C-alpha positions in Angstrom: -9.9 -18.9 -26.2 -9.0 -15.8 -27.7 -7.6 -13.0 -25.4 -9.6 -9.8 -25.3 -9.2 -6.3 -23.6 -11.6 -5.7 -20.7 -12.1 -2.0 -19.7 -13.6 -1.1 -16.4 -14.5 2.4 -15.5 -16.5 4.1 -13.0 -16.5 6.4 -10.0 -14.1 6.5 -7.2 -14.3 3.9 -4.3 -17.1 1.8 -6.3 -15.3 -1.5 -6.2 -13.8 -1.4 -9.7 -10.3 -2.6 -8.6 -11.7 -5.5 -6.7 -13.8 -6.4 -9.5 -11.0 -6.3 -12.0 -8.3 -8.0 -9.9 -10.5 -10.9 -9.1 -11.6 -11.5 -12.6 -7.9 -11.1 -13.8 -6.6 -13.5 -11.4 -9.5 -16.1 -12.2 -9.0 -15.9 -16.2 -5.2 -15.6 -16.1 -5.1 -12.0 -17.4 -2.9 -9.2 -16.5 -4.5 -6.6 -14.1 -3.5 -2.9 -14.5 -4.8 -0.4 -12.0 -4.5 2.9 -13.9 -5.8 4.6 -10.8 -2.8 3.7 -8.9 -0.7 5.3 -11.7 -2.3 8.6 -11.2 -2.0 8.1 -7.3 1.6 7.3 -7.8 2.3 10.6 -9.7 0.4 12.5 -6.9 2.4 10.8 -4.1 5.6 11.8 -6.1 4.4 15.4 -6.1 3.5 15.4 -2.4 7.0 13.7 -1.4 8.9 16.3 -3.6 7.2 19.6 -2.8 5.5 20.0 -6.1 2.3 20.9 -4.1 2.5 24.2 -2.7 -0.5 24.2 -0.3 -3.3 23.1 -2.7 -1.5 24.6 -5.8 0.6 22.5 -8.1 3.8 23.7 -9.7 2.6 22.3 -12.9 6.0 23.3 -14.7 8.1 21.3 -12.4 5.9 18.4 -12.5 6.0 18.6 -16.3 9.7 18.6 -16.3 10.1 15.7 -13.9 7.3 13.4 -15.5 10.1 11.3 -17.2 11.7 10.7 -13.8 8.6 9.1 -12.4 8.8 5.3 -12.9 5.8 3.2 -12.3 5.5 -0.4 -12.4 3.5 -3.3 -10.8 4.8 -6.6 -9.3 2.7 -9.4 -8.2 2.5 -9.7 -4.3 3.1 -13.5 -3.6 1.1 -13.1 -0.2 -2.0 -11.4 -1.6 -1.8 -12.8 -5.3 -2.2 -9.3 -6.6 0.0 -6.7 -8.0 1.4 -3.9 -6.0 2.4 -0.5 -7.2 6.0 0.6 -7.3 7.1 4.1 -7.7 10.7 4.4 -8.8 11.5 0.8 -7.4 9.8 1.3 -4.0 6.5 -0.4 -2.9 4.0 2.3 -2.2 0.6 0.2 -2.4 -0.1 1.5 1.0 1.0 5.2 0.5 -1.0 5.6 -2.4 -4.2 4.5 -0.6 -4.0 7.3 2.1 -6.5 10.2 2.6 -3.9 12.7 1.7 -3.3 11.1 -1.6 -7.0 10.6 -2.2 -7.6 14.4 -1.7 -4.8 15.5 -4.1 -5.1 12.9 -6.9 -8.0 14.6 -8.8 -6.1 17.9 -9.7 -3.2 15.9 -10.7 -5.4 13.7 -13.0 -6.9 16.8 -14.8 -3.3 17.8 -16.0 -3.3 17.0 -19.6 0.4 16.3 -19.8 0.1 13.7 -16.9 -2.9 12.1 -18.6 -1.1 11.9 -22.1 2.0 10.5 -20.3 0.0 7.7 -18.3 -2.3 6.9 -21.2 0.6 6.2 -23.5 2.1 3.8 -21.0 -1.2 2.1 -20.3 -1.7 1.5 -24.1 1.8 0.1 -24.3 0.9 -2.4 -21.5 -2.2 -3.5 -23.2 -1.1 -3.7 -26.8 -1.1 -7.5 -26.7 -4.3 -7.9 -25.1 -5.1 -10.2 -22.4 -5.5 -7.4 -19.7 -8.0 -6.1 -17.4 -7.7 -2.4 -16.7 -9.8 -0.3 -14.6 -10.1 3.5 -14.2 -11.8 6.6 -15.4 -11.2 6.9 -19.3 -10.2 3.2 -20.2 -13.2 2.4 -22.4 -13.5 5.9 -23.7 -9.9 7.1 -24.3 -7.1 4.3 -23.5 -8.9 1.3 -25.2 -12.0 2.9 -27.0 -12.0 -0.7 -29.2 -12.0 -3.0 -26.1 -14.1 -5.9 -26.5 -15.8 -5.7 -23.1 -16.4 -2.4 -21.3 -18.1 -2.0 -18.0 -19.0 1.3 -16.2 -19.7 0.8 -12.5 -21.4 3.2 -10.2 -22.9 3.3 -6.7 -24.4 6.0 -4.4 -21.8 8.4 -2.9 -22.8 7.3 0.5 -22.4 3.7 0.1 -18.8 4.5 -1.7 -17.9 6.6 1.3 -18.8 3.7 3.5 -16.8 1.3 1.7 -13.7 3.4 1.7 -14.3 4.4 5.4 -14.4 0.6 6.2 -11.3 -0.3 3.9 -9.2 2.3 5.9 -10.3 1.3 9.3 -9.5 -2.5 8.4 -5.9 -1.2 7.5 -5.7 0.4 10.7 -5.6 4.0 9.4 -7.4 7.0 10.9 -10.5 8.0 8.8 -13.6 10.3 9.1 -16.8 9.2 7.2 -17.8 12.9 6.7 -14.4 13.7 5.3 -14.3 10.9 3.1 -17.9 11.4 1.7 -17.0 15.0 0.9 -13.8 13.7 -1.0 -15.8 11.3 -2.8 -18.4 14.0 -4.1 -15.4 16.4 -4.8 -13.6 13.8 -6.9 -16.9 12.8 -8.7 -17.4 16.5 -9.8 -13.8 16.9 -10.9 -13.4 13.7 -12.7 -16.7 14.6 -14.8 -15.8 18.0 -15.4 -12.1 17.9 -16.5 -11.0 19.3 -20.0 -9.0 16.2 -20.7 -10.8 12.6 -20.7 -13.5 13.3 -18.4 -15.2 10.4 -16.7 -18.3 9.3 -18.9 -19.7 6.0 -19.6 -18.7 5.0 -23.1 -21.5 4.5 -25.6 -21.2 0.7 -25.8 -20.4 0.0 -22.1 -22.3 -2.0 -19.9 -23.7 -0.3 -17.0 -23.4 -1.8 -13.3 -24.9 -0.2 -10.4 -23.3 -2.2 -7.4 -25.0 -0.3 -4.7 -26.7 -3.4 -3.2 -24.7 -6.2 -4.8 -22.3 -8.4 -2.8 -18.8 -9.1 -4.0 -19.7 -12.6 -5.1 -22.8 -11.2 -7.2 -20.5 -8.7 -8.8 -17.9 -11.5 -9.8 -20.4 -13.8 -11.2 -22.0 -11.0 -13.2 -18.4 -9.7 -14.6 -17.5 -13.4 -15.4 -20.7 -13.8 -17.4 -20.1 -10.7 -19.4 -16.6 -11.9 -20.0 -17.6 -15.1 -21.3 -20.1 -13.7 -23.6 -17.6 -11.0 -25.0 -15.1 -13.8 -25.6 -17.9 -15.8 -27.6 -18.8 -12.7 -29.5 -15.0 -12.2 -30.2 -14.7 -15.8 -31.6 -17.7 -15.3 -33.8 -16.3 -12.1 -35.3 -13.1 -14.0 -36.2 -10.9 -11.4 -34.0 -7.3 -12.6 -34.9 -5.6 -9.9 -32.7 -5.0 -12.5 -30.0 -1.1 -13.4 -29.5 -0.1 -16.2 -27.3 2.0 -14.2 -25.1 0.8 -11.4 -22.4 2.8 -8.4 -21.9 5.2 -8.1 -19.1 4.4 -5.0 -16.7 
């Protein structure tokens, strides 16, 4: 079966990453979490004094972008990729509320987006990938064979995030998380560079009241359909090898 590119976009905490990771593992594709890349840049900025209160020293960050190395390595225990920042596993750190509350302003910076989009496009040049984020189907891979836009109500997404943090043993406030979700929605949709929006040819999935199994089944059906359509169109951009992260 020919390999395709799968782009999954949507709002924060709507389950995009879980869907994308599970599908990639099931079909043998490479999973790339574009949101984790922006979180890694945010963590770097927080740890290196680039944030001054709520303000960002944009010139310093611009100068240091080439020092920020982001990669993904498969975790043998979870079977999923972990995010590494300059060689250090930061999967836990980038999911903290501190990073969550600072990532949207970082993601609005055009030079950050341009740098990370270039990396993402290089990672996916040989297809056989599942990538999730905010602008994958609109900016990173506008020609992806399968595009999905995921949404859910802010309250449901906040509850999911709250439950996730509590399960990891991290302190969390539902009200704080809900406010953060709403703020990120606004910023993501109104930024000047690559704002969050549904691609015209993307499939809409509101998973507010769907179980994880129901979402997985739906996504697998869409993948199989997209593969059949790619075969019918005679898509020949399907190398045997998948790119290394």
